[in-house]
Backbone of each chain as nested JSON, in Angstrom:
{
  "chains": [
    {"id": "A", "residues": [
      {"number": 1, "name": "ASP", "atoms": {"N": [0.866, -1.197, 0.0], "CA": [0.0, 0.0, 0.0], "C": [0.892, 1.234, 0.0]}},
      {"number": 2, "name": "ILE", "atoms": {"N": [1.036, 1.808, -1.204], "CA": [1.97, 2.925, -1.394], "C": [1.564, 4.16, -0.589]}},
      {"number": 3, "name": "ASP", "atoms": {"N": [0.257, 4.422, -0.536], "CA": [-0.188, 5.612, 0.22], "C": [0.11, 5.464, 1.711]}},
      {"number": 4, "name": "ALA", "atoms": {"N": [-0.154, 4.254, 2.235], "CA": [0.157, 4.033, 3.653], "C": [1.664, 4.156, 3.874]}},
      {"number": 5, "name": "GLY", "atoms": {"N": [2.423, 3.678, 2.91], "CA": [3.878, 3.768, 3.012], "C": [4.35, 5.202, 2.988]}},
      {"number": 6, "name": "LYS", "atoms": {"N": [3.724, 6.016, 2.129], "CA": [4.093, 7.428, 2.046], "C": [3.844, 8.114, 3.382]}},
      {"number": 7, "name": "ALA", "atoms": {"N": [2.711, 7.794, 3.986], "CA": [2.382, 8.413, 5.281], "C": [3.385, 7.984, 6.344]}},
      {"number": 8, "name": "LYS", "atoms": {"N": [3.683, 6.699, 6.348], "CA": [4.601, 6.161, 7.361], "C": [6.02, 6.687, 7.14]}},
      {"number": 9, "name": "ALA", "atoms": {"N": [6.352, 6.989, 5.875], "CA": [7.725, 7.404, 5.536], "C": [7.95, 8.897, 5.72]}},
      {"number": 10, "name": "ALA", "atoms": {"N": [6.95, 9.59, 6.249], "CA": [7.104, 11.043, 6.426], "C": [8.367, 11.348, 7.239]}},
      {"number": 11, "name": "VAL", "atoms": {"N": [8.615, 10.564, 8.265], "CA": [9.782, 10.823, 9.122], "C": [11.089, 10.506, 8.381]}},
      {"number": 12, "name": "CYS", "atoms": {"N": [11.021, 9.62, 7.402], "CA": [12.235, 9.202, 6.685], "C": [12.743, 10.308, 5.754]}},
      {"number": 13, "name": "ALA", "atoms": {"N": [11.804, 11.178, 5.351], "CA": [12.14, 12.205, 4.355], "C": [13.231, 13.155, 4.85]}},
      {"number": 14, "name": "ALA", "atoms": {"N": [13.341, 13.297, 6.147], "CA": [14.334, 14.229, 6.705], "C": [15.74, 13.882, 6.222]}},
      {"number": 15, "name": "CYS", "atoms": {"N": [16.018, 12.576, 6.074], "CA": [17.345, 12.143, 5.613], "C": [17.3, 11.676, 4.164]}},
      {"number": 16, "name": "HIS", "atoms": {"N": [16.25, 10.928, 3.804], "CA": [16.199, 10.293, 2.496], "C": [15.512, 11.153, 1.435]}},
      {"number": 17, "name": "GLY", "atoms": {"N": [15.03, 12.359, 1.862], "CA": [14.414, 13.27, 0.886], "C": [12.961, 12.924, 0.629]}},
      {"number": 18, "name": "ALA", "atoms": {"N": [12.139, 13.927, 0.42], "CA": [10.706, 13.701, 0.155], "C": [10.524, 12.906, -1.138]}},
      {"number": 19, "name": "ASN", "atoms": {"N": [11.505, 13.025, -2.045], "CA": [11.393, 12.3, -3.311], "C": [12.305, 11.074, -3.345]}},
      {"number": 20, "name": "GLY", "atoms": {"N": [12.847, 10.726, -2.19], "CA": [13.676, 9.532, -2.099], "C": [15.104, 9.716, -2.541]}},
      {"number": 21, "name": "ILE", "atoms": {"N": [15.476, 10.98, -2.79], "CA": [16.876, 11.278, -3.114], "C": [17.483, 11.92, -1.869]}},
      {"number": 22, "name": "SER", "atoms": {"N": [18.439, 11.187, -1.295], "CA": [18.967, 11.575, 0.007], "C": [19.563, 12.977, 0.015]}},
      {"number": 23, "name": "VAL", "atoms": {"N": [19.355, 13.681, 1.119], "CA": [19.871, 15.05, 1.252], "C": [21.23, 15.043, 1.947]}},
      {"number": 24, "name": "ILE", "atoms": {"N": [21.655, 13.858, 2.369], "CA": [22.922, 13.73, 3.099], "C": [23.796, 12.696, 2.366]}},
      {"number": 25, "name": "PRO", "atoms": {"N": [25.028, 13.073, 1.977], "CA": [25.843, 12.209, 1.114], "C": [26.069, 10.794, 1.653]}},
      {"number": 26, "name": "ASP", "atoms": {"N": [26.057, 10.653, 2.965], "CA": [26.327, 9.324, 3.526], "C": [25.108, 8.419, 3.516]}},
      {"number": 27, "name": "TYR", "atoms": {"N": [23.948, 8.994, 3.263], "CA": [22.718, 8.205, 3.323], "C": [22.234, 7.881, 1.919]}},
      {"number": 28, "name": "PRO", "atoms": {"N": [21.692, 6.661, 1.724], "CA": [21.349, 6.226, 0.376], "C": [20.101, 6.885, -0.204]}},
      {"number": 29, "name": "ASN", "atoms": {"N": [20.158, 7.045, -1.529], "CA": [18.931, 7.341, -2.256], "C": [18.081, 6.072, -2.196]}},
      {"number": 30, "name": "LEU", "atoms": {"N": [16.783, 6.257, -2.059], "CA": [15.877, 5.101, -1.981], "C": [14.927, 5.05, -3.171]}},
      {"number": 31, "name": "ALA", "atoms": {"N": [14.795, 6.172, -3.882], "CA": [13.835, 6.263, -4.995], "C": [14.149, 5.211, -6.052]}},
      {"number": 32, "name": "GLY", "atoms": {"N": [13.13, 4.45, -6.447], "CA": [13.282, 3.457, -7.503], "C": [14.12, 2.255, -7.13]}},
      {"number": 33, "name": "GLN", "atoms": {"N": [14.455, 2.12, -5.853], "CA": [15.245, 0.957, -5.426], "C": [14.377, -0.299, -5.489]}},
      {"number": 34, "name": "LYS", "atoms": {"N": [15.018, -1.462, -5.534], "CA": [14.289, -2.735, -5.566], "C": [13.478, -2.911, -4.27]}},
      {"number": 35, "name": "VAL", "atoms": {"N": [12.172, -3.21, -4.41], "CA": [11.296, -3.268, -3.233], "C": [11.744, -4.362, -2.251]}},
      {"number": 36, "name": "ARG", "atoms": {"N": [12.175, -5.518, -2.775], "CA": [12.57, -6.594, -1.864], "C": [13.872, -6.248, -1.135]}},
      {"number": 37, "name": "TYR", "atoms": {"N": [14.759, -5.493, -1.808], "CA": [15.996, -5.075, -1.151], "C": [15.68, -4.065, -0.053]}},
      {"number": 38, "name": "LEU", "atoms": {"N": [14.774, -3.143, -0.363], "CA": [14.376, -2.152, 0.65], "C": [13.788, -2.852, 1.88]}},
      {"number": 39, "name": "GLU", "atoms": {"N": [12.877, -3.788, 1.632], "CA": [12.249, -4.508, 2.756], "C": [13.318, -5.219, 3.589]}},
      {"number": 40, "name": "ALA", "atoms": {"N": [14.219, -5.936, 2.895], "CA": [15.236, -6.709, 3.619], "C": [16.145, -5.783, 4.431]}},
      {"number": 41, "name": "SER", "atoms": {"N": [16.451, -4.611, 3.87], "CA": [17.349, -3.69, 4.579], "C": [16.686, -3.112, 5.824]}},
      {"number": 42, "name": "ILE", "atoms": {"N": [15.426, -2.684, 5.691], "CA": [14.743, -2.11, 6.857], "C": [14.591, -3.18, 7.942]}},
      {"number": 43, "name": "LYS", "atoms": {"N": [14.237, -4.403, 7.519], "CA": [14.12, -5.494, 8.504], "C": [15.466, -5.771, 9.176]}},
      {"number": 44, "name": "ALA", "atoms": {"N": [16.548, -5.681, 8.397], "CA": [17.877, -5.932, 8.971], "C": [18.172, -4.917, 10.082]}},
      {"number": 45, "name": "TYR", "atoms": {"N": [17.738, -3.673, 9.879], "CA": [17.937, -2.673, 10.945], "C": [16.994, -2.962, 12.11]}},
      {"number": 46, "name": "ARG", "atoms": {"N": [15.758, -3.32, 11.812], "CA": [14.79, -3.584, 12.891], "C": [15.223, -4.781, 13.727]}},
      {"number": 47, "name": "ASP", "atoms": {"N": [15.705, -5.828, 13.043], "CA": [15.977, -7.089, 13.734], "C": [17.434, -7.213, 14.19]}},
      {"number": 48, "name": "GLY", "atoms": {"N": [18.233, -6.174, 13.99], "CA": [19.58, -6.142, 14.532], "C": [20.664, -6.738, 13.66]}},
      {"number": 49, "name": "GLU", "atoms": {"N": [20.282, -7.197, 12.469], "CA": [21.305, -7.767, 11.576], "C": [22.241, -6.669, 11.091]}},
      {"number": 50, "name": "ARG", "atoms": {"N": [21.658, -5.478, 10.855], "CA": [22.444, -4.291, 10.581], "C": [22.294, -3.351, 11.772]}},
      {"number": 51, "name": "LYS", "atoms": {"N": [23.403, -2.73, 12.155], "CA": [23.347, -1.823, 13.323], "C": [23.735, -0.43, 12.876]}},
      {"number": 52, "name": "ASN", "atoms": {"N": [22.879, 0.537, 13.187], "CA": [23.176, 1.931, 12.86], "C": [22.484, 2.8, 13.906]}},
      {"number": 53, "name": "PRO", "atoms": {"N": [23.218, 3.772, 14.458], "CA": [22.634, 4.553, 15.562], "C": [21.355, 5.307, 15.19]}},
      {"number": 54, "name": "ILE", "atoms": {"N": [21.16, 5.574, 13.901], "CA": [19.94, 6.282, 13.486], "C": [18.899, 5.287, 12.986]}},
      {"number": 55, "name": "MET", "atoms": {"N": [19.326, 4.398, 12.077], "CA": [18.35, 3.513, 11.435], "C": [17.784, 2.458, 12.39]}},
      {"number": 56, "name": "SER", "atoms": {"N": [18.588, 1.988, 13.319], "CA": [18.09, 0.927, 14.219], "C": [16.883, 1.397, 15.019]}},
      {"number": 57, "name": "PRO", "atoms": {"N": [16.988, 2.566, 15.682], "CA": [15.784, 3.024, 16.41], "C": [14.637, 3.395, 15.464]}},
      {"number": 58, "name": "MET", "atoms": {"N": [14.979, 3.944, 14.291], "CA": [13.929, 4.305, 13.33], "C": [13.095, 3.073, 12.946]}},
      {"number": 59, "name": "ALA", "atoms": {"N": [13.796, 1.956, 12.767], "CA": [13.126, 0.75, 12.268], "C": [12.504, -0.08, 13.386]}},
      {"number": 60, "name": "SER", "atoms": {"N": [12.922, 0.169, 14.607], "CA": [12.561, -0.743, 15.705], "C": [11.058, -0.899, 15.888]}},
      {"number": 61, "name": "GLY", "atoms": {"N": [10.286, 0.137, 15.687], "CA": [8.856, 0.04, 15.975], "C": [8.007, -0.376, 14.792]}},
      {"number": 62, "name": "LEU", "atoms": {"N": [8.639, -0.696, 13.677], "CA": [7.859, -0.945, 12.457], "C": [7.364, -2.391, 12.374]}},
      {"number": 63, "name": "SER", "atoms": {"N": [6.142, -2.555, 11.924], "CA": [5.604, -3.901, 11.685], "C": [6.03, -4.345, 10.281]}},
      {"number": 64, "name": "ASP", "atoms": {"N": [5.831, -5.613, 9.998], "CA": [6.132, -6.115, 8.651], "C": [5.309, -5.37, 7.602]}},
      {"number": 65, "name": "ALA", "atoms": {"N": [4.068, -5.064, 7.955], "CA": [3.187, -4.347, 7.005], "C": [3.719, -2.928, 6.772]}},
      {"number": 66, "name": "ASP", "atoms": {"N": [4.129, -2.265, 7.863], "CA": [4.719, -0.923, 7.723], "C": [5.904, -0.976, 6.757]}},
      {"number": 67, "name": "ILE", "atoms": {"N": [6.756, -1.964, 6.967], "CA": [7.979, -2.082, 6.172], "C": [7.643, -2.344, 4.707]}},
      {"number": 68, "name": "ALA", "atoms": {"N": [6.671, -3.228, 4.484], "CA": [6.258, -3.517, 3.098], "C": [5.722, -2.247, 2.43]}},
      {"number": 69, "name": "ASN", "atoms": {"N": [4.947, -1.461, 3.189], "CA": [4.353, -0.238, 2.626], "C": [5.414, 0.817, 2.34]}},
      {"number": 70, "name": "ILE", "atoms": {"N": [6.337, 0.998, 3.277], "CA": [7.412, 1.982, 3.085], "C": [8.269, 1.587, 1.878]}},
      {"number": 71, "name": "ALA", "atoms": {"N": [8.587, 0.295, 1.798], "CA": [9.401, -0.186, 0.676], "C": [8.661, 0.028, -0.649]}},
      {"number": 72, "name": "ALA", "atoms": {"N": [7.363, -0.264, -0.658], "CA": [6.573, -0.083, -1.891], "C": [6.557, 1.391, -2.296]}},
      {"number": 73, "name": "PHE", "atoms": {"N": [6.45, 2.254, -1.303], "CA": [6.429, 3.696, -1.591], "C": [7.736, 4.136, -2.263]}},
      {"number": 74, "name": "TYR", "atoms": {"N": [8.855, 3.841, -1.636], "CA": [10.133, 4.304, -2.202], "C": [10.434, 3.642, -3.547]}},
      {"number": 75, "name": "ALA", "atoms": {"N": [10.087, 2.357, -3.668], "CA": [10.331, 1.666, -4.945], "C": [9.514, 2.293, -6.07]}},
      {"number": 76, "name": "SER", "atoms": {"N": [8.375, 2.913, -5.688], "CA": [7.48, 3.484, -6.711], "C": [7.959, 4.845, -7.216]}},
      {"number": 77, "name": "LEU", "atoms": {"N": [8.905, 5.444, -6.521], "CA": [9.353, 6.789, -6.91], "C": [10.33, 6.725, -8.08]}},
      {"number": 78, "name": "PRO", "atoms": {"N": [10.336, 7.722, -8.959], "CA": [11.274, 7.713, -10.086], "C": [12.721, 7.705, -9.584]}},
      {"number": 79, "name": "ALA", "atoms": {"N": [13.535, 6.825, -10.173], "CA": [14.877, 6.583, -9.632], "C": [15.73, 7.843, -9.582]}},
      {"number": 80, "name": "GLY", "atoms": {"N": [15.588, 8.696, -10.549], "CA": [16.439, 9.876, -10.554], "C": [15.917, 11.012, -9.703]}},
      {"number": 81, "name": "GLY", "atoms": {"N": [14.703, 10.798, -9.065], "CA": [14.109, 11.884, -8.261], "C": [13.242, 12.774, -9.132]}}
    ]},
    {"id": "B", "residues": [
      {"number": 1, "name": "ASP", "atoms": {"N": [38.481, 7.307, -9.732], "CA": [38.788, 6.93, -11.144], "C": [37.691, 6.005, -11.665]}},
      {"number": 2, "name": "ILE", "atoms": {"N": [36.76, 6.637, -12.412], "CA": [35.572, 5.92, -12.876], "C": [35.945, 4.777, -13.827]}},
      {"number": 3, "name": "ASP", "atoms": {"N": [36.931, 5.005, -14.702], "CA": [37.298, 3.938, -15.642], "C": [37.879, 2.727, -14.91]}},
      {"number": 4, "name": "ALA", "atoms": {"N": [38.739, 3.014, -13.926], "CA": [39.295, 1.896, -13.153], "C": [38.177, 1.178, -12.405]}},
      {"number": 5, "name": "GLY", "atoms": {"N": [37.218, 1.953, -11.922], "CA": [36.088, 1.363, -11.209], "C": [35.248, 0.501, -12.122]}},
      {"number": 6, "name": "LYS", "atoms": {"N": [35.042, 0.971, -13.341], "CA": [34.252, 0.188, -14.314], "C": [34.936, -1.144, -14.574]}},
      {"number": 7, "name": "ALA", "atoms": {"N": [36.249, -1.112, -14.731], "CA": [36.987, -2.355, -14.987], "C": [36.86, -3.289, -13.79]}},
      {"number": 8, "name": "LYS", "atoms": {"N": [37.045, -2.736, -12.617], "CA": [37.012, -3.558, -11.397], "C": [35.597, -4.099, -11.157]}},
      {"number": 9, "name": "ALA", "atoms": {"N": [34.585, -3.355, -11.617], "CA": [33.187, -3.727, -11.341], "C": [32.627, -4.712, -12.362]}},
      {"number": 10, "name": "ALA", "atoms": {"N": [33.477, -5.183, -13.28], "CA": [32.984, -6.115, -14.31], "C": [32.294, -7.316, -13.654]}},
      {"number": 11, "name": "VAL", "atoms": {"N": [32.885, -7.803, -12.574], "CA": [32.323, -8.99, -11.919], "C": [30.995, -8.654, -11.218]}},
      {"number": 12, "name": "CYS", "atoms": {"N": [30.834, -7.387, -10.846], "CA": [29.623, -6.991, -10.104], "C": [28.383, -6.977, -11.003]}},
      {"number": 13, "name": "ALA", "atoms": {"N": [28.659, -6.796, -12.322], "CA": [27.541, -6.636, -13.269], "C": [26.64, -7.865, -13.298]}},
      {"number": 14, "name": "ALA", "atoms": {"N": [27.177, -9.007, -12.959], "CA": [26.382, -10.246, -13.021], "C": [25.118, -10.117, -12.167]}},
      {"number": 15, "name": "CYS", "atoms": {"N": [25.236, -9.428, -11.037], "CA": [24.076, -9.262, -10.143], "C": [23.514, -7.845, -10.232]}},
      {"number": 16, "name": "HIS", "atoms": {"N": [24.404, -6.856, -10.283], "CA": [23.95, -5.468, -10.202], "C": [23.681, -4.843, -11.573]}},
      {"number": 17, "name": "GLY", "atoms": {"N": [23.904, -5.644, -12.643], "CA": [23.602, -5.142, -13.99], "C": [24.736, -4.304, -14.542]}},
      {"number": 18, "name": "ALA", "atoms": {"N": [24.967, -4.376, -15.838], "CA": [26.041, -3.596, -16.486], "C": [25.768, -2.101, -16.332]}},
      {"number": 19, "name": "ASN", "atoms": {"N": [24.479, -1.744, -16.214], "CA": [24.133, -0.314, -16.073], "C": [23.784, 0.04, -14.634]}},
      {"number": 20, "name": "GLY", "atoms": {"N": [24.059, -0.876, -13.721], "CA": [23.834, -0.599, -12.298], "C": [22.404, -0.802, -11.849]}},
      {"number": 21, "name": "ILE", "atoms": {"N": [21.573, -1.352, -12.734], "CA": [20.204, -1.698, -12.353], "C": [20.171, -3.211, -12.164]}},
      {"number": 22, "name": "SER", "atoms": {"N": [19.919, -3.602, -10.926], "CA": [20.055, -5.004, -10.568], "C": [19.138, -5.907, -11.374]}},
      {"number": 23, "name": "VAL", "atoms": {"N": [19.664, -7.089, -11.711], "CA": [18.876, -8.057, -12.493], "C": [18.164, -9.037, -11.57]}},
      {"number": 24, "name": "ILE", "atoms": {"N": [18.414, -8.92, -10.269], "CA": [17.821, -9.832, -9.289], "C": [17.08, -8.985, -8.239]}},
      {"number": 25, "name": "PRO", "atoms": {"N": [15.789, -9.272, -8.028], "CA": [14.977, -8.383, -7.193], "C": [15.501, -8.177, -5.77]}},
      {"number": 26, "name": "ASP", "atoms": {"N": [16.245, -9.139, -5.271], "CA": [16.732, -8.995, -3.889], "C": [17.986, -8.141, -3.79]}},
      {"number": 27, "name": "TYR", "atoms": {"N": [18.601, -7.864, -4.931], "CA": [19.862, -7.119, -4.92], "C": [19.605, -5.677, -5.332]}},
      {"number": 28, "name": "PRO", "atoms": {"N": [20.343, -4.74, -4.704], "CA": [20.036, -3.324, -4.938], "C": [20.518, -2.803, -6.29]}},
      {"number": 29, "name": "ASN", "atoms": {"N": [19.742, -1.843, -6.786], "CA": [20.245, -1.016, -7.883], "C": [21.354, -0.143, -7.301]}},
      {"number": 30, "name": "LEU", "atoms": {"N": [22.412, 0.058, -8.076], "CA": [23.53, 0.873, -7.601], "C": [23.688, 2.15, -8.414]}},
      {"number": 31, "name": "ALA", "atoms": {"N": [23.071, 2.188, -9.598], "CA": [23.233, 3.342, -10.506], "C": [22.77, 4.623, -9.822]}},
      {"number": 32, "name": "GLY", "atoms": {"N": [23.63, 5.627, -9.857], "CA": [23.264, 6.933, -9.315], "C": [23.169, 7.001, -7.811]}},
      {"number": 33, "name": "GLN", "atoms": {"N": [23.61, 5.932, -7.135], "CA": [23.561, 5.944, -5.669], "C": [24.613, 6.919, -5.137]}},
      {"number": 34, "name": "LYS", "atoms": {"N": [24.464, 7.329, -3.892], "CA": [25.414, 8.252, -3.268], "C": [26.783, 7.57, -3.139]}},
      {"number": 35, "name": "VAL", "atoms": {"N": [27.844, 8.229, -3.62], "CA": [29.17, 7.599, -3.657], "C": [29.669, 7.244, -2.252]}},
      {"number": 36, "name": "ARG", "atoms": {"N": [29.425, 8.113, -1.279], "CA": [29.916, 7.807, 0.067], "C": [29.148, 6.643, 0.689]}},
      {"number": 37, "name": "TYR", "atoms": {"N": [27.851, 6.517, 0.345], "CA": [27.082, 5.38, 0.861], "C": [27.582, 4.086, 0.229]}},
      {"number": 38, "name": "LEU", "atoms": {"N": [27.852, 4.145, -1.088], "CA": [28.373, 2.957, -1.771], "C": [29.704, 2.529, -1.141]}},
      {"number": 39, "name": "GLU", "atoms": {"N": [30.603, 3.481, -0.936], "CA": [31.909, 3.156, -0.334], "C": [31.717, 2.516, 1.045]}},
      {"number": 40, "name": "ALA", "atoms": {"N": [30.875, 3.152, 1.867], "CA": [30.673, 2.642, 3.236], "C": [30.083, 1.235, 3.203]}},
      {"number": 41, "name": "SER", "atoms": {"N": [29.193, 0.988, 2.249], "CA": [28.54, -0.333, 2.2], "C": [29.528, -1.415, 1.784]}},
      {"number": 42, "name": "ILE", "atoms": {"N": [30.326, -1.129, 0.746], "CA": [31.289, -2.14, 0.288], "C": [32.317, -2.405, 1.399]}},
      {"number": 43, "name": "LYS", "atoms": {"N": [32.759, -1.336, 2.068], "CA": [33.714, -1.527, 3.174], "C": [33.076, -2.347, 4.3]}},
      {"number": 44, "name": "ALA", "atoms": {"N": [31.786, -2.111, 4.549], "CA": [31.103, -2.866, 5.618], "C": [31.13, -4.359, 5.302]}},
      {"number": 45, "name": "TYR", "atoms": {"N": [30.965, -4.697, 4.015], "CA": [31.044, -6.123, 3.643], "C": [32.497, -6.603, 3.737]}},
      {"number": 46, "name": "ARG", "atoms": {"N": [33.445, -5.78, 3.301], "CA": [34.845, -6.205, 3.347], "C": [35.32, -6.403, 4.783]}},
      {"number": 47, "name": "ASP", "atoms": {"N": [34.904, -5.48, 5.655], "CA": [35.439, -5.469, 7.02], "C": [34.549, -6.227, 8.009]}},
      {"number": 48, "name": "GLY", "atoms": {"N": [33.483, -6.854, 7.52], "CA": [32.693, -7.738, 8.364], "C": [31.572, -7.077, 9.138]}},
      {"number": 49, "name": "GLU", "atoms": {"N": [31.403, -5.769, 8.948], "CA": [30.309, -5.094, 9.66], "C": [28.973, -5.575, 9.09]}},
      {"number": 50, "name": "ARG", "atoms": {"N": [28.927, -5.803, 7.795], "CA": [27.782, -6.44, 7.154], "C": [28.233, -7.82, 6.703]}},
      {"number": 51, "name": "LYS", "atoms": {"N": [27.349, -8.804, 6.882], "CA": [27.714, -10.171, 6.484], "C": [26.732, -10.66, 5.43]}},
      {"number": 52, "name": "ASN", "atoms": {"N": [27.278, -11.131, 4.313], "CA": [26.422, -11.682, 3.266], "C": [27.243, -12.738, 2.529]}},
      {"number": 53, "name": "PRO", "atoms": {"N": [26.645, -13.917, 2.303], "CA": [27.43, -15.017, 1.709], "C": [28.01, -14.69, 0.334]}},
      {"number": 54, "name": "ILE", "atoms": {"N": [27.415, -13.731, -0.368], "CA": [27.944, -13.375, -1.695], "C": [28.819, -12.13, -1.593]}},
      {"number": 55, "name": "MET", "atoms": {"N": [28.296, -11.087, -0.942], "CA": [29.02, -9.813, -0.937], "C": [30.297, -9.856, -0.097]}},
      {"number": 56, "name": "SER", "atoms": {"N": [30.288, -10.602, 0.983], "CA": [31.483, -10.623, 1.847], "C": [32.707, -11.12, 1.086]}},
      {"number": 57, "name": "PRO", "atoms": {"N": [32.624, -12.312, 0.408], "CA": [33.797, -12.74, -0.362], "C": [34.097, -11.804, -1.528]}},
      {"number": 58, "name": "MET", "atoms": {"N": [33.037, -11.253, -2.15], "CA": [33.257, -10.335, -3.276], "C": [34.112, -9.132, -2.834]}},
      {"number": 59, "name": "ALA", "atoms": {"N": [33.816, -8.636, -1.644], "CA": [34.475, -7.408, -1.181], "C": [35.81, -7.677, -0.502]}},
      {"number": 60, "name": "SER", "atoms": {"N": [36.023, -8.922, -0.104], "CA": [37.169, -9.214, 0.786], "C": [38.505, -8.802, 0.189]}},
      {"number": 61, "name": "GLY", "atoms": {"N": [38.688, -8.93, -1.118], "CA": [40.007, -8.658, -1.69], "C": [40.214, -7.233, -2.155]}},
      {"number": 62, "name": "LEU", "atoms": {"N": [39.235, -6.371, -1.913], "CA": [39.3, -5.026, -2.495], "C": [40.107, -4.065, -1.619]}},
      {"number": 63, "name": "SER", "atoms": {"N": [40.9, -3.228, -2.26], "CA": [41.631, -2.193, -1.535], "C": [40.709, -0.98, -1.378]}},
      {"number": 64, "name": "ASP", "atoms": {"N": [41.125, -0.042, -0.559], "CA": [40.35, 1.199, -0.407], "C": [40.23, 1.912, -1.754]}},
      {"number": 65, "name": "ALA", "atoms": {"N": [41.299, 1.876, -2.527], "CA": [41.272, 2.538, -3.845], "C": [40.298, 1.829, -4.783]}},
      {"number": 66, "name": "ASP", "atoms": {"N": [40.316, 0.501, -4.766], "CA": [39.345, -0.263, -5.579], "C": [37.919, 0.161, -5.213]}},
      {"number": 67, "name": "ILE", "atoms": {"N": [37.659, 0.221, -3.916], "CA": [36.303, 0.527, -3.441], "C": [35.899, 1.941, -3.853]}},
      {"number": 68, "name": "ALA", "atoms": {"N": [36.836, 2.879, -3.727], "CA": [36.538, 4.258, -4.131], "C": [36.235, 4.312, -5.633]}},
      {"number": 69, "name": "ASN", "atoms": {"N": [36.993, 3.555, -6.428], "CA": [36.777, 3.569, -7.876], "C": [35.45, 2.912, -8.257]}},
      {"number": 70, "name": "ILE", "atoms": {"N": [35.141, 1.775, -7.635], "CA": [33.87, 1.091, -7.926], "C": [32.694, 1.981, -7.532]}},
      {"number": 71, "name": "ALA", "atoms": {"N": [32.809, 2.617, -6.363], "CA": [31.726, 3.503, -5.897], "C": [31.56, 4.679, -6.857]}},
      {"number": 72, "name": "ALA", "atoms": {"N": [32.682, 5.237, -7.306], "CA": [32.616, 6.38, -8.236], "C": [31.966, 5.956, -9.547]}},
      {"number": 73, "name": "PHE", "atoms": {"N": [32.283, 4.761, -9.991], "CA": [31.695, 4.266, -11.24], "C": [30.173, 4.164, -11.122]}},
      {"number": 74, "name": "TYR", "atoms": {"N": [29.689, 3.457, -10.101], "CA": [28.238, 3.271, -9.985], "C": [27.507, 4.593, -9.717]}},
      {"number": 75, "name": "ALA", "atoms": {"N": [28.127, 5.438, -8.905], "CA": [27.492, 6.736, -8.622], "C": [27.37, 7.573, -9.895]}},
      {"number": 76, "name": "SER", "atoms": {"N": [28.277, 7.318, -10.855], "CA": [28.274, 8.129, -12.094], "C": [27.211, 7.682, -13.088]}},
      {"number": 77, "name": "LEU", "atoms": {"N": [26.623, 6.516, -12.86], "CA": [25.643, 5.998, -13.827], "C": [24.275, 6.658, -13.631]}},
      {"number": 78, "name": "PRO", "atoms": {"N": [23.511, 6.862, -14.691], "CA": [22.184, 7.463, -14.542], "C": [21.286, 6.619, -13.641]}},
      {"number": 79, "name": "ALA", "atoms": {"N": [20.637, 7.268, -12.689], "CA": [19.908, 6.543, -11.639], "C": [18.853, 5.583, -12.189]}},
      {"number": 80, "name": "GLY", "atoms": {"N": [18.182, 5.976, -13.258], "CA": [17.131, 5.1, -13.765], "C": [17.652, 3.998, -14.667]}},
      {"number": 81, "name": "GLY", "atoms": {"N": [18.971, 3.991, -14.945], "CA": [19.557, 2.985, -15.851], "C": [19.556, 3.499, -17.28]}}
    ]}
  ]
}
């Protein structure tokens, strides 16, 4: 559900950009990324497989449905922004 | 050095695509990604911060210069492929 993902991803825009093109050089662009890769990455932060002082807490409260929606939203954005 | 990176990234194309758009849904598109994020990610696989049965061995033999060149190459590609 892309709309639900867009709503849930409002907080993500601060780093990853409203259009999925990151505003900070160290943080990845997410626009047009592979949806399954996005899901796996967010889950890796939520479940501790990947550790990052910002992403781990960001992902910690997300349900599988939230993650699927957020991933669908970013994957739906044009890759170049 | 984008040309050196392109040469070094020949092996990466099998999964990430010759144009940096992944051919496998679970693997990320790299075209147009942030160069510093690409560098940090490849180093994370090389140095064990990220563990993946394919990426870890792929990254293990790379020097810092190799990684900088590969990252520069993929970052230089058009984001949409």
